[in-house]
C-alpha positions as semicolon CSV with decimal commas, in nm:
position;residue;x (nm);y (nm);z (nm)
1;M;7,018;11,002;8,310
2;K;7,202;11,261;8,050
3;T;7,389;11,129;7,748
4;N;7,769;11,184;7,843
5;L;7,817;11,378;7,482
6;A;8,204;11,421;7,345
7;V;8,291;11,709;7,131
8;F;8,617;11,650;6,965
9;F;8,765;12,003;6,706
10;G;9,080;12,128;6,667
11;C;9,377;11,891;6,585
12;S;9,624;11,934;6,333
13;S;9,550;12,104;6,018
14;V;9,525;12,430;5,829
15;E;9,121;12,474;5,955
16;H;9,239;12,411;6,305
17;E;9,128;12,767;6,465
18;V;8,829;12,716;6,181
19;S;8,712;12,388;6,387
20;I;8,765;12,574;6,730
21;I;8,494;12,807;6,558
22;S;8,242;12,572;6,508
23;A;8,286;12,329;6,794
24;V;8,245;12,654;7,038
25;Q;7,902;12,737;6,880
26;A;7,785;12,368;6,863
27;M;7,869;12,377;7,259
28;E;7,651;12,681;7,301
29;A;7,351;12,526;7,108
30;M;7,318;12,165;7,267
31;D;7,034;12,109;7,526
32;R;7,230;12,092;7,895
33;E;6,858;11,889;8,000
34;K;7,005;11,653;7,760
35;Y;7,361;11,639;7,755
36;T;7,618;11,666;7,941
37;V;7,844;11,802;7,676
38;V;8,253;11,746;7,727
39;P;8,481;11,910;7,482
40;V;8,818;11,768;7,369
41;Y;9,043;11,946;7,225
42;V;9,323;11,800;6,975
43;A;9,648;12,035;6,991
44;K;9,834;12,056;6,700
45;D;10,067;11,788;6,811
46;G;9,785;11,543;6,857
47;N;9,743;11,591;7,319
48;M;9,350;11,615;7,394
49;Y;9,231;11,863;7,619
50;T;8,937;11,855;7,854
51;G;8,800;12,159;8,073
52;D;8,555;12,391;8,127
53;A;8,805;12,659;8,002
54;L;8,683;12,511;7,638
55;F;8,264;12,650;7,627
56;S;8,426;13,029;7,603
57;M;8,563;13,130;7,304
58;K;8,710;13,447;7,453
59;N;8,972;13,199;7,627
60;Y;9,111;13,100;7,261
61;K;9,287;13,462;7,241
62;D;9,589;13,263;7,426
63;L;9,600;12,952;7,414
64;P;9,906;12,854;7,692
65;A;9,698;12,979;7,925
66;L;9,350;12,844;7,811
67;L;9,562;12,505;7,770
68;S;9,730;12,530;8,169
69;R;9,409;12,599;8,324
70;C;9,231;12,235;8,091
71;T;9,347;11,841;8,202
72;R;9,570;11,646;7,946
73;V;9,366;11,330;7,873
74;F;9,365;11,050;7,591
75;P;9,040;10,821;7,589
76;A;9,058;10,439;7,680
77;R;8,789;10,163;7,703
78;E;8,759;10,030;8,072
79;K;8,532;9,771;8,154
80;G;8,327;9,837;7,856
81;E;8,328;10,197;7,834
82;V;8,523;10,447;7,696
83;V;8,641;10,703;7,936
84;L;8,888;11,041;7,942
85;M;9,205;10,936;8,144
86;D;9,394;11,173;8,290
87;A;9,719;11,129;8,120
88;A;9,912;11,266;8,429
89;G;10,072;11,078;8,702
90;G;10,206;10,716;8,663
91;F;10,034;10,460;8,522
92;F;9,901;10,358;8,824
93;K;9,781;10,652;8,882
94;R;9,640;10,704;8,574
95;K;9,203;10,796;8,660
96;P;8,930;10,910;8,436
97;V;8,764;11,210;8,397
98;A;8,482;11,168;8,231
99;R;8,243;10,893;8,093
100;L;8,146;10,932;7,707
101;D;7,831;10,768;7,540
102;V;7,894;10,929;7,258
103;A;8,188;11,135;7,030
104;F;8,043;11,436;6,810
105;P;8,299;11,531;6,633
106;V;8,370;11,880;6,493
107;V;8,655;11,885;6,235
108;H;8,758;12,003;5,965
109;G;9,058;11,912;5,689
110;T;9,298;11,659;5,690
111;N;9,422;11,440;5,995
112;C;9,149;11,411;6,119
113;E;8,764;11,467;5,875
114;D;8,898;11,250;5,637
115;G;8,836;10,956;5,888
116;S;9,179;10,951;6,006
117;L;8,921;11,064;6,359
118;Q;8,671;10,871;6,287
119;G;8,875;10,513;6,275
120;Y;8,976;10,591;6,640
121;F;8,607;10,606;6,725
122;E;8,512;10,267;6,529
123;I;8,839;10,131;6,721
124;L;8,749;10,218;7,018
125;G;8,395;10,139;6,961
126;L;8,300;10,432;7,065
127;P;7,955;10,571;6,845
128;Y;8,005;10,831;6,671
129;A;7,776;11,127;6,473
130;G;7,848;11,198;6,091
131;C;7,967;11,047;5,804
132;D;8,216;10,714;5,860
133;V;8,545;10,637;5,759
134;L;8,505;10,588;5,429
135;A;8,272;10,858;5,331
136;S;8,486;11,049;5,529
137;A;8,753;10,965;5,290
138;V;8,576;11,013;4,958
139;G;8,430;11,335;5,019
140;M;8,740;11,527;5,177
141;D;8,953;11,421;4,878
142;K;8,833;11,601;4,592
143;A;8,973;11,388;4,277
144;V;8,806;11,077;4,487
145;F;8,514;11,270;4,505
146;K;8,464;11,301;4,158
147;H;8,526;11,005;4,041
148;V;8,265;10,823;4,215
149;L;8,015;11,103;4,166
150;A;8,107;11,020;3,771
151;A;8,060;10,686;3,846
152;H;7,709;10,771;3,957
153;G;7,675;11,013;3,632
154;L;7,658;11,307;3,828
155;P;7,757;11,610;3,645
156;V;8,104;11,728;3,733
157;L;8,315;11,921;3,622
158;P;8,656;11,694;3,412
159;C;9,052;11,723;3,565
160;V;9,379;11,693;3,609
161;T;9,546;11,575;3,912
162;F;9,896;11,482;3,944
163;T;10,132;11,452;4,268
164;A;10,379;11,762;4,348
165;R;10,669;11,552;4,312
166;Q;10,534;11,384;3,916
167;W;10,527;11,772;3,903
168;A;10,915;11,915;4,023
169;E;11,058;11,583;3,798
170;D;10,862;11,673;3,460
171;K;10,619;11,908;3,441
172;A;10,643;11,920;3,100
173;P;10,348;11,598;3,013
174;I;10,156;11,780;3,270
175;L;10,114;12,135;3,127
176;D;10,039;11,954;2,773
177;K;9,770;11,733;2,960
178;I;9,614;12,020;3,116
179;R;9,579;12,206;2,836
180;R;9,472;11,993;2,581
181;A;9,215;11,888;2,856
182;I;9,140;12,160;3,071
183;G;9,282;12,450;2,862
184;Y;9,273;12,828;3,002
185;P;9,184;12,995;3,222
186;C;9,183;12,671;3,538
187;I;9,066;12,625;3,921
188;V;9,415;12,469;4,071
189;K;9,348;12,302;4,422
190;P;9,491;12,105;4,681
191;V;9,341;11,742;4,607
192;N;9,274;11,728;5,027
193;L;9,158;12,066;5,226
194;G;8,855;12,284;5,256
195;S;8,778;12,621;5,327
196;S;8,893;12,750;4,990
197;V;9,260;12,723;5,134
198;G;9,550;12,701;4,873
199;I;9,326;12,718;4,564
200;S;9,378;13,021;4,317
201;K;9,288;13,092;3,922
202;A;9,538;13,056;3,625
203;E;9,489;13,211;3,319
204;D;9,872;13,092;3,150
205;D;10,155;12,874;3,207
206;G;10,315;13,148;3,436
207;K;9,963;13,128;3,667
208;L;9,953;12,795;3,627
209;E;10,283;12,753;3,807
210;E;10,220;13,011;4,130
211;A;9,935;12,811;4,144
212;V;10,075;12,465;4,124
213;A;10,353;12,586;4,400
214;L;10,107;12,755;4,584
215;A;9,889;12,461;4,647
216;A;10,172;12,212;4,694
217;S;10,261;12,366;4,957
218;F;9,953;12,285;5,107
219;A;9,886;11,874;4,992
220;G;10,084;11,685;4,814
221;E;9,860;11,624;4,488
222;I;9,731;11,892;4,270
223;L;9,378;11,917;4,085
224;V;9,313;12,106;3,847
225;E;9,002;12,165;3,693
226;R;8,847;12,432;3,401
227;A;8,716;12,754;3,560
228;I;8,360;12,872;3,486
229;G;8,337;13,267;3,323
230;S;8,000;13,333;3,417
231;L;7,965;13,136;3,740
232;R;7,705;13,194;4,042
233;E;7,815;12,916;4,372
234;I;7,504;12,785;4,514
235;N;7,504;12,598;4,858
236;C;7,316;12,279;4,982
237;S;7,322;12,014;5,289
238;V;7,154;11,700;5,325
239;L;7,098;11,553;5,692
240;G;7,026;11,158;5,745
241;D;7,147;10,816;5,666
242;R;7,115;10,537;5,356
243;D;6,799;10,480;5,479
244;A;6,664;10,839;5,485
245;C;6,811;11,199;5,374
246;E;6,668;11,570;5,308
247;A;6,779;11,900;5,154
248;S;6,778;12,218;5,345
249;V;6,742;12,511;5,124
250;C;6,940;12,677;4,887
251;E;7,234;12,920;4,932
252;E;7,476;13,165;4,749
253;P;7,788;13,320;4,944
254;V;7,887;13,664;4,840
255;M;8,245;13,657;4,645
256;S;8,480;13,962;4,735
257;D;8,635;13,795;4,380
258;E;8,650;13,546;4,119
259;I;8,667;13,238;4,402
260;L;8,477;13,251;4,752
261;S;8,798;13,270;5,000
262;Y;8,937;13,187;5,317
263;E;8,869;13,574;5,441
264;D;8,494;13,539;5,223
265;K;8,426;13,231;5,443
266;Y;8,532;13,319;5,799
267;L;8,670;13,707;5,800
268;S;8,358;13,896;5,697
269;G;8,187;14,079;5,950
270;G;8,160;13,775;6,195
271;A;8,318;14,035;6,441
272;K;7,988;14,255;6,432
273;G;7,783;14,259;6,718
274;D;8,027;13,899;6,867
275;K;8,035;13,968;7,243
276;T;8,314;13,768;7,200
277;G;8,437;13,927;6,934
278;G;8,585;13,689;6,707
279;S;8,453;13,514;6,388
280;K;8,126;13,297;6,386
281;G;8,252;13,065;6,091
282;M;8,099;12,986;5,826
283;S;7,742;13,175;5,994
284;S;7,905;13,507;5,955
285;L;7,931;13,453;5,489
286;K;7,770;13,695;5,329
287;R;7,525;13,535;5,186
288;R;7,150;13,512;4,983
289;L;6,983;13,287;5,160
290;P;6,745;13,128;5,016
291;A;6,969;13,155;4,703
292;E;6,774;13,425;4,442
293;I;6,694;13,155;4,186
294;P;6,423;12,978;4,023
295;E;6,211;12,667;4,183
296;E;6,293;12,415;3,966
297;K;6,670;12,511;3,922
298;A;6,626;12,505;4,338
299;D;6,440;12,141;4,343
300;E;6,695;12,005;4,084
301;I;7,014;12,153;4,331
302;R;6,837;11,958;4,592
303;D;6,816;11,627;4,467
304;L;7,149;11,638;4,283
305;A;7,285;11,737;4,705
306;K;7,091;11,426;4,844
307;E;7,192;11,175;4,483
308;A;7,569;11,289;4,591
309;F;7,529;11,212;4,991
310;L;7,399;10,912;4,935
311;A;7,715;10,814;4,610
312;I;7,939;10,845;4,895
313;G;7,730;10,679;5,179
314;G;7,683;10,962;5,417
315;Q;7,576;11,019;5,767
316;G;7,507;11,321;5,980
317;V;7,500;11,596;5,822
318;A;7,719;11,768;5,480
319;R;7,703;12,028;5,248
320;I;7,687;11,971;4,888
321;D;7,877;12,296;4,689
322;F;7,753;12,359;4,357
323;L;7,896;12,540;4,059
324;M;7,664;12,713;3,785
325;D;7,730;12,845;3,477
326;T;7,525;13,114;3,395
327;A;7,639;13,124;2,978
328;D;7,550;12,748;2,941
329;G;7,183;12,796;3,011
330;N;7,259;12,770;3,423
331;K;7,435;12,405;3,375
332;V;7,558;12,289;3,737
333;Y;7,794;12,095;3,865
334;I;7,843;11,922;4,158
335;N;8,190;12,078;4,278
336;E;8,265;11,895;4,656
337;I;8,131;11,783;4,990
338;N;8,200;11,873;5,309
339;T;8,161;11,599;5,557
340;I;8,128;11,792;5,836
341;P;8,022;12,162;5,710
342;G;8,195;12,469;5,876
343;S;7,968;12,590;6,135
344;L;7,767;12,252;6,089
345;A;7,565;12,457;5,789
346;F;7,312;12,525;6,116
347;Y;7,177;12,821;5,922
348;L;7,065;12,675;5,599
349;W;6,898;12,413;5,820
350;E;6,727;12,679;6,053
351;A;6,607;12,879;5,714
352;A;6,468;12,533;5,651
353;G;6,295;12,540;5,986
354;L;6,511;12,341;6,216
355;P;6,688;12,512;6,525
356;Y;7,046;12,434;6,550
357;R;6,952;12,272;6,900
358;Q;6,684;11,980;6,710
359;L;7,023;11,992;6,493
360;I;7,216;11,875;6,705
361;D;6,981;11,578;6,835
362;R;6,951;11,471;6,472
363;L;7,270;11,427;6,462
364;V;7,299;11,229;6,767
365;E;7,039;11,020;6,725
366;L;7,151;10,909;6,418
367;A;7,477;10,740;6,594
368;F;7,323;10,573;6,785
369;K;7,122;10,440;6,496
370;R;7,436;10,308;6,323
371;A;7,626;10,184;6,696
372;R;7,292;10,003;6,699
373;T;7,345;9,866;6,354
374;R;7,695;9,744;6,377
375;Q;7,648;9,589;6,705
376;N;7,439;9,303;6,494
377;L;7,715;9,222;6,289
378;M;7,962;8,964;6,345
379;F;8,325;9,016;6,409
380;T;8,443;8,647;6,468
381;I;8,463;8,346;6,305
382;D;8,490;7,985;6,496
383;T;8,764;7,866;6,342
384;N;8,972;7,819;6,633
385;L;9,288;7,925;6,425
386;L;9,505;7,957;6,699
387;S;9,495;7,694;6,892
388;Q;9,606;7,455;6,611
389;A;9,885;7,658;6,552
390;G;10,235;7,507;6,664
391;D;10,494;7,588;6,508
392;L;10,491;7,848;6,235
393;G;10,840;7,718;6,072
394;G;11,032;8,039;6,056
395;A;10,942;8,386;5,927
396;K;10,692;8,321;5,694
397;G;10,522;8,001;5,816
398;K;10,423;7,735;5,652
399;A;10,257;7,738;5,286
């Protein structure tokens, strides 16, 4: 019997379009002998849609026309199973559209990759691939991620964080702290976005104010860290869970500027040879694969990638991005983790000898493994508390 595999993608995120590209890639790679693939597109307004038209990338050029060919749905638990219910019609006329065995989230950014969607799956009791709620939340918040890694003794650059409101109310002490603790040049980032959105470099107070304004337009909290002058960026993926994980080969993205941009990642030649006429997501990024670094340095990065993955309690596939300071003996710093990386980092695993189809199989296996483990946990205790409850004695009850 085939497994009903629901691919969730889209959501209210600035990385909405990237999610669509990654999801269509993944669905094309899935083994249809093993899985009945159910696409679930989450629009920016939160409504969910399913339908065969969602499988083709070319259909997304006209989104209203695409959605008119789809069925609006919502997940629900019915008779011990999770199903997609047709959202149209009255309450008593609604009917299941598809039964779901496991969710396969291919989402990027806030309101989805940050644990929001994972929490929804937890409430439904639906097994899902990838990191759980806590690991997803930690991985999305760049400041919290740094603090967790530092607590584990892993190398990260020091940073200063503050809210957009704090900056607006009194920027002077924040500026002073940045000058003393970080200095110029520095990198300014939204604390919880990916795909290089809202990131810029500042060489002085004036440029810093411009960079903060940009970052604050995307997120309520901003992070500032030292800019490495002689920089090489190295990426590595990790696959597994807390019991066992392995690292892929390393890659070195080719940047058009000092910062790897959104355009570098997703608009660097994906249309060439692409029958859909669109980007191929992170797989289109210009890169050196494997990275041209000494083997001992690659081993160091692979080990650090696994340690970072384990430090946040990762599961599934993640990509860890590193900064290498060539002016300081090629010293390596862990930059950030992508708990659902663009294109699921399949190109790193294919280079390591694991085809995309088998990578997906591993992710599904890990999802069911976690679900089996949680089924053995106890979620109730026999106190019979409600049967003993009488008059609560007002809004606050009795002490």
